[in-house]
A tleap script that builds the chain and sets N, CA, C and O, in Angstrom:
source leaprc.protein.ff14SB
mol = sequence {
  NMET GLU ASP VAL VAL PRO LYS SER THR THR
  CYS ILE LEU ASN GLY ARG GLU LEU ASP ILE
  GLN ALA ALA LEU GLU ILE ARG GLU ARG LYS
  SER SER VAL ASP PHE ARG CYS HIE GLU CYS
  GLY GLU ARG VAL ARG ALA HIE LYS LYS GLY
  THR THR GLY GLN GLU ALA HIE PHE GLU HIE
  LEU SER ALA ASN PRO ARG CYS SER LEU SER
  SER ALA CARG
}
set mol.1.N position { 18.782 -4.508 153.919 }
set mol.1.CA position { 19.098 -3.527 152.917 }
set mol.1.C position { 18.614 -4.045 151.558 }
set mol.1.O position { 18.820 -5.215 151.235 }
set mol.2.N position { 17.975 -3.185 150.767 }
set mol.2.CA position { 17.456 -3.552 149.458 }
set mol.2.C position { 18.545 -3.422 148.402 }
set mol.2.O position { 19.283 -2.437 148.378 }
set mol.3.N position { 18.643 -4.433 147.521 }
set mol.3.CA position { 19.627 -4.371 146.439 }
set mol.3.C position { 19.263 -3.271 145.457 }
set mol.3.O position { 18.089 -3.056 145.156 }
set mol.4.N position { 20.279 -2.577 144.962 }
set mol.4.CA position { 20.091 -1.548 143.952 }
set mol.4.C position { 20.285 -2.198 142.589 }
set mol.4.O position { 21.292 -2.869 142.361 }
set mol.5.N position { 19.346 -2.008 141.694 }
set mol.5.CA position { 19.420 -2.617 140.371 }
set mol.5.C position { 20.366 -1.794 139.499 }
set mol.5.O position { 20.185 -0.585 139.356 }
set mol.6.N position { 21.371 -2.441 138.918 }
set mol.6.CA position { 22.296 -1.699 138.055 }
set mol.6.C position { 21.625 -1.272 136.757 }
set mol.6.O position { 20.696 -1.931 136.289 }
set mol.7.N position { 22.094 -0.169 136.175 }
set mol.7.CA position { 21.543 0.297 134.908 }
set mol.7.C position { 22.046 -0.532 133.739 }
set mol.7.O position { 21.305 -0.749 132.781 }
set mol.8.N position { 23.289 -1.002 133.793 }
set mol.8.CA position { 23.832 -1.748 132.662 }
set mol.8.C position { 24.724 -2.894 133.137 }
set mol.8.O position { 25.625 -2.698 133.953 }
set mol.9.N position { 24.461 -4.079 132.619 }
set mol.9.CA position { 25.285 -5.249 132.950 }
set mol.9.C position { 25.906 -5.859 131.696 }
set mol.9.O position { 26.454 -6.961 131.744 }
set mol.10.N position { 25.820 -5.144 130.574 }
set mol.10.CA position { 26.490 -5.554 129.340 }
set mol.10.C position { 27.194 -4.351 128.731 }
set mol.10.O position { 26.824 -3.204 128.979 }
set mol.11.N position { 28.213 -4.635 127.930 }
set mol.11.CA position { 28.931 -3.581 127.219 }
set mol.11.C position { 29.363 -4.127 125.871 }
set mol.11.O position { 29.066 -5.270 125.522 }
set mol.12.N position { 30.065 -3.299 125.124 }
set mol.12.CA position { 30.640 -3.713 123.846 }
set mol.12.C position { 32.160 -3.644 123.972 }
set mol.12.O position { 32.706 -2.653 124.456 }
set mol.13.N position { 32.833 -4.697 123.535 }
set mol.13.CA position { 34.295 -4.731 123.493 }
set mol.13.C position { 34.693 -5.315 122.143 }
set mol.13.O position { 34.345 -6.452 121.824 }
set mol.14.N position { 35.416 -4.540 121.360 }
set mol.14.CA position { 35.845 -4.978 120.034 }
set mol.14.C position { 34.675 -5.441 119.166 }
set mol.14.O position { 34.782 -6.431 118.443 }
set mol.15.N position { 33.549 -4.708 119.246 }
set mol.15.CA position { 32.394 -5.002 118.405 }
set mol.15.C position { 31.512 -6.137 118.872 }
set mol.15.O position { 30.565 -6.508 118.178 }
set mol.16.N position { 31.806 -6.707 120.052 }
set mol.16.CA position { 31.013 -7.826 120.574 }
set mol.16.C position { 30.425 -7.478 121.927 }
set mol.16.O position { 31.051 -6.793 122.737 }
set mol.17.N position { 29.204 -7.963 122.163 }
set mol.17.CA position { 28.563 -7.744 123.457 }
set mol.17.C position { 29.209 -8.640 124.504 }
set mol.17.O position { 29.534 -9.798 124.242 }
set mol.18.N position { 29.387 -8.080 125.691 }
set mol.18.CA position { 30.079 -8.765 126.779 }
set mol.18.C position { 29.306 -8.543 128.071 }
set mol.18.O position { 28.857 -7.427 128.331 }
set mol.19.N position { 29.140 -9.587 128.889 }
set mol.19.CA position { 28.456 -9.393 130.167 }
set mol.19.C position { 29.447 -8.942 131.240 }
set mol.19.O position { 30.662 -8.996 131.048 }
set mol.20.N position { 28.910 -8.504 132.356 }
set mol.20.CA position { 29.732 -7.902 133.409 }
set mol.20.C position { 30.746 -8.888 133.991 }
set mol.20.O position { 31.873 -8.493 134.288 }
set mol.21.N position { 30.382 -10.141 134.159 }
set mol.21.CA position { 31.321 -11.107 134.740 }
set mol.21.C position { 32.530 -11.319 133.837 }
set mol.21.O position { 33.665 -11.349 134.312 }
set mol.22.N position { 32.291 -11.466 132.538 }
set mol.22.CA position { 33.399 -11.620 131.597 }
set mol.22.C position { 34.270 -10.365 131.586 }
set mol.22.O position { 35.496 -10.455 131.519 }
set mol.23.N position { 33.637 -9.203 131.652 }
set mol.23.CA position { 34.387 -7.939 131.655 }
set mol.23.C position { 35.258 -7.822 132.903 }
set mol.23.O position { 36.397 -7.362 132.821 }
set mol.24.N position { 34.736 -8.230 134.046 }
set mol.24.CA position { 35.532 -8.169 135.277 }
set mol.24.C position { 36.734 -9.100 135.202 }
set mol.24.O position { 37.809 -8.769 135.702 }
set mol.25.N position { 36.559 -10.262 134.579 }
set mol.25.CA position { 37.683 -11.193 134.405 }
set mol.25.C position { 38.745 -10.586 133.488 }
set mol.25.O position { 39.939 -10.701 133.765 }
set mol.26.N position { 38.325 -9.951 132.413 }
set mol.26.CA position { 39.267 -9.290 131.506 }
set mol.26.C position { 39.972 -8.154 132.227 }
set mol.26.O position { 41.184 -7.990 132.086 }
set mol.27.N position { 39.236 -7.377 132.991 }
set mol.27.CA position { 39.813 -6.234 133.725 }
set mol.27.C position { 40.891 -6.686 134.701 }
set mol.27.O position { 41.857 -5.960 134.933 }
set mol.28.N position { 40.737 -7.872 135.271 }
set mol.28.CA position { 41.747 -8.398 136.197 }
set mol.28.C position { 43.065 -8.692 135.488 }
set mol.28.O position { 44.133 -8.597 136.092 }
set mol.29.N position { 42.989 -9.051 134.197 }
set mol.29.CA position { 44.184 -9.416 133.432 }
set mol.29.C position { 44.819 -8.238 132.702 }
set mol.29.O position { 46.020 -8.255 132.429 }
set mol.30.N position { 44.028 -7.218 132.384 }
set mol.30.CA position { 44.527 -6.080 131.607 }
set mol.30.C position { 44.243 -4.786 132.358 }
set mol.30.O position { 43.165 -4.618 132.927 }
set mol.31.N position { 45.208 -3.874 132.359 }
set mol.31.CA position { 45.023 -2.622 133.099 }
set mol.31.C position { 44.155 -1.617 132.354 }
set mol.31.O position { 43.483 -0.801 132.984 }
set mol.32.N position { 44.157 -1.659 131.037 }
set mol.32.CA position { 43.377 -0.709 130.255 }
set mol.32.C position { 42.561 -1.460 129.207 }
set mol.32.O position { 43.116 -2.112 128.323 }
set mol.33.N position { 41.241 -1.361 129.319 }
set mol.33.CA position { 40.347 -2.042 128.394 }
set mol.33.C position { 39.334 -1.020 127.884 }
set mol.33.O position { 38.816 -0.217 128.660 }
set mol.34.N position { 39.051 -1.049 126.583 }
set mol.34.CA position { 38.152 -0.082 125.964 }
set mol.34.C position { 36.718 -0.609 125.928 }
set mol.34.O position { 36.193 -0.927 124.861 }
set mol.35.N position { 36.085 -0.699 127.110 }
set mol.35.CA position { 34.685 -1.101 127.186 }
set mol.35.C position { 33.833 0.078 126.723 }
set mol.35.O position { 34.121 1.228 127.054 }
set mol.36.N position { 32.775 -0.218 125.950 }
set mol.36.CA position { 31.888 0.815 125.422 }
set mol.36.C position { 30.440 0.522 125.789 }
set mol.36.O position { 30.025 -0.635 125.847 }
set mol.37.N position { 29.677 1.582 126.036 }
set mol.37.CA position { 28.249 1.459 126.322 }
set mol.37.C position { 27.548 0.921 125.079 }
set mol.37.O position { 27.800 1.396 123.972 }
set mol.38.N position { 26.679 -0.059 125.252 }
set mol.38.CA position { 25.998 -0.634 124.092 }
set mol.38.C position { 24.888 0.267 123.576 }
set mol.38.O position { 24.355 0.021 122.493 }
set mol.39.N position { 24.526 1.306 124.323 }
set mol.39.CA position { 23.491 2.238 123.850 }
set mol.39.C position { 24.091 3.449 123.137 }
set mol.39.O position { 23.675 3.777 122.026 }
set mol.40.N position { 25.059 4.112 123.759 }
set mol.40.CA position { 25.574 5.365 123.198 }
set mol.40.C position { 26.988 5.259 122.630 }
set mol.40.O position { 27.428 6.153 121.907 }
set mol.41.N position { 27.705 4.178 122.947 }
set mol.41.CA position { 29.047 3.993 122.413 }
set mol.41.C position { 30.153 4.681 123.185 }
set mol.41.O position { 31.322 4.561 122.819 }
set mol.42.N position { 29.813 5.408 124.256 }
set mol.42.CA position { 30.845 6.066 125.053 }
set mol.42.C position { 31.542 5.066 125.969 }
set mol.42.O position { 31.026 3.977 126.220 }
set mol.43.N position { 32.717 5.444 126.464 }
set mol.43.CA position { 33.506 4.544 127.313 }
set mol.43.C position { 32.823 4.318 128.656 }
set mol.43.O position { 32.238 5.232 129.238 }
set mol.44.N position { 32.910 3.076 129.135 }
set mol.44.CA position { 32.379 2.694 130.446 }
set mol.44.C position { 33.441 1.889 131.188 }
set mol.44.O position { 34.375 1.366 130.581 }
set mol.45.N position { 33.287 1.797 132.499 }
set mol.45.CA position { 34.182 0.973 133.317 }
set mol.45.C position { 33.352 -0.090 134.006 }
set mol.45.O position { 32.172 0.110 134.296 }
set mol.46.N position { 33.982 -1.217 134.262 }
set mol.46.CA position { 33.325 -2.334 134.949 }
set mol.46.C position { 33.557 -2.196 136.446 }
set mol.46.O position { 34.684 -1.969 136.888 }
set mol.47.N position { 32.480 -2.335 137.232 }
set mol.47.CA position { 32.562 -2.256 138.692 }
set mol.47.C position { 32.136 -3.572 139.311 }
set mol.47.O position { 31.159 -4.185 138.880 }
set mol.48.N position { 32.868 -4.002 140.316 }
set mol.48.CA position { 32.495 -5.201 141.070 }
set mol.48.C position { 31.281 -4.901 141.942 }
set mol.48.O position { 30.913 -3.741 142.130 }
set mol.49.N position { 30.668 -5.945 142.469 }
set mol.49.CA position { 29.560 -5.791 143.404 }
set mol.49.C position { 30.039 -4.988 144.600 }
set mol.49.O position { 31.126 -5.229 145.126 }
set mol.50.N position { 29.230 -4.038 145.023 }
set mol.50.CA position { 29.618 -3.158 146.120 }
set mol.50.C position { 29.146 -3.638 147.467 }
set mol.50.O position { 28.338 -4.562 147.560 }
set mol.51.N position { 29.644 -3.016 148.502 }
set mol.51.CA position { 29.264 -3.366 149.872 }
set mol.51.C position { 27.945 -2.718 150.286 }
set mol.51.O position { 27.399 -3.043 151.341 }
set mol.52.N position { 27.431 -1.802 149.462 }
set mol.52.CA position { 26.181 -1.113 149.782 }
set mol.52.C position { 24.974 -1.740 149.098 }
set mol.52.O position { 23.885 -1.167 149.121 }
set mol.53.N position { 25.154 -2.922 148.484 }
set mol.53.CA position { 24.047 -3.600 147.827 }
set mol.53.C position { 24.026 -3.428 146.322 }
set mol.53.O position { 23.235 -4.080 145.640 }
set mol.54.N position { 24.883 -2.561 145.785 }
set mol.54.CA position { 24.940 -2.359 144.338 }
set mol.54.C position { 25.538 -3.589 143.677 }
set mol.54.O position { 26.629 -4.021 144.050 }
set mol.55.N position { 24.847 -4.157 142.708 }
set mol.55.CA position { 25.345 -5.309 141.969 }
set mol.55.C position { 26.456 -4.867 141.019 }
set mol.55.O position { 26.613 -3.676 140.753 }
set mol.56.N position { 27.220 -5.823 140.512 }
set mol.56.CA position { 28.262 -5.523 139.522 }
set mol.56.C position { 27.594 -4.863 138.316 }
set mol.56.O position { 26.490 -5.240 137.921 }
set mol.57.N position { 28.279 -3.867 137.736 }
set mol.57.CA position { 27.670 -3.100 136.652 }
set mol.57.C position { 28.718 -2.307 135.881 }
set mol.57.O position { 29.888 -2.257 136.261 }
set mol.58.N position { 28.276 -1.692 134.792 }
set mol.58.CA position { 29.106 -0.768 134.033 }
set mol.58.C position { 28.658 0.648 134.340 }
set mol.58.O position { 27.475 0.910 134.554 }
set mol.59.N position { 29.628 1.558 134.358 }
set mol.59.CA position { 29.343 2.973 134.611 }
set mol.59.C position { 30.105 3.809 133.585 }
set mol.59.O position { 31.268 3.532 133.294 }
set mol.60.N position { 29.454 4.822 133.043 }
set mol.60.CA position { 30.106 5.715 132.085 }
set mol.60.C position { 31.290 6.427 132.730 }
set mol.60.O position { 31.220 6.812 133.897 }
set mol.61.N position { 32.379 6.604 131.977 }
set mol.61.CA position { 33.527 7.364 132.482 }
set mol.61.C position { 33.148 8.829 132.635 }
set mol.61.O position { 33.572 9.487 133.585 }
set mol.62.N position { 32.360 9.336 131.712 }
set mol.62.CA position { 31.842 10.705 131.774 }
set mol.62.C position { 30.328 10.633 131.677 }
set mol.62.O position { 29.794 9.934 130.816 }
set mol.63.N position { 29.635 11.343 132.547 }
set mol.63.CA position { 28.176 11.336 132.543 }
set mol.63.C position { 27.651 11.749 131.169 }
set mol.63.O position { 28.169 12.678 130.549 }
set mol.64.N position { 26.630 11.059 130.708 }
set mol.64.CA position { 26.030 11.341 129.409 }
set mol.64.C position { 24.521 11.481 129.593 }
set mol.64.O position { 23.816 10.473 129.640 }
set mol.65.N position { 24.013 12.700 129.696 }
set mol.65.CA position { 22.579 12.895 129.929 }
set mol.65.C position { 21.695 12.400 128.787 }
set mol.65.O position { 20.486 12.258 128.971 }
set mol.66.N position { 22.268 12.133 127.611 }
set mol.66.CA position { 21.488 11.633 126.470 }
set mol.66.C position { 21.368 10.111 126.459 }
set mol.66.O position { 20.646 9.559 125.628 }
set mol.67.N position { 22.062 9.425 127.367 }
set mol.67.CA position { 22.043 7.959 127.409 }
set mol.67.C position { 21.206 7.495 128.609 }
set mol.67.O position { 21.420 7.945 129.735 }
set mol.68.N position { 20.263 6.603 128.359 }
set mol.68.CA position { 19.411 6.114 129.452 }
set mol.68.C position { 20.168 5.227 130.427 }
set mol.68.O position { 19.668 4.942 131.515 }
set mol.69.N position { 21.374 4.781 130.054 }
set mol.69.CA position { 22.180 3.910 130.933 }
set mol.69.C position { 23.188 4.679 131.768 }
set mol.69.O position { 23.890 4.085 132.586 }
set mol.70.N position { 23.272 5.981 131.577 }
set mol.70.CA position { 24.210 6.815 132.335 }
set mol.70.C position { 23.572 7.277 133.637 }
set mol.70.O position { 22.365 7.515 133.694 }
set mol.71.N position { 24.373 7.402 134.667 }
set mol.71.CA position { 23.860 7.877 135.956 }
set mol.71.C position { 23.501 9.360 135.917 }
set mol.71.O position { 22.985 9.885 136.904 }
set mol.72.N position { 23.758 10.047 134.810 }
set mol.72.CA position { 23.457 11.476 134.689 }
set mol.72.C position { 21.969 11.718 134.489 }
set mol.72.O position { 21.513 12.856 134.600 }
set mol.73.N position { 21.207 10.681 134.198 }
set mol.73.CA position { 19.771 10.842 133.929 }
set mol.73.C position { 18.997 10.942 135.201 }
set mol.73.O position { 17.774 11.081 135.171 }
savepdb mol mol.pdb
quit
């Protein structure tokens, strides 16, 4: 099975860029975290590596067709 390349592996939290591994660690400790897309500023969620080959990544809470990092494109 071929790995699927994630669209985004960084986000913004409290004005600072954060990678996916750090975000997943924070998510384990806190139930609600305000992760933001570094391109459009909309809210994103951190996802662990999937069983279908998808690497850990950020995904928009709501699809944003104007953002190149959203799955709506």
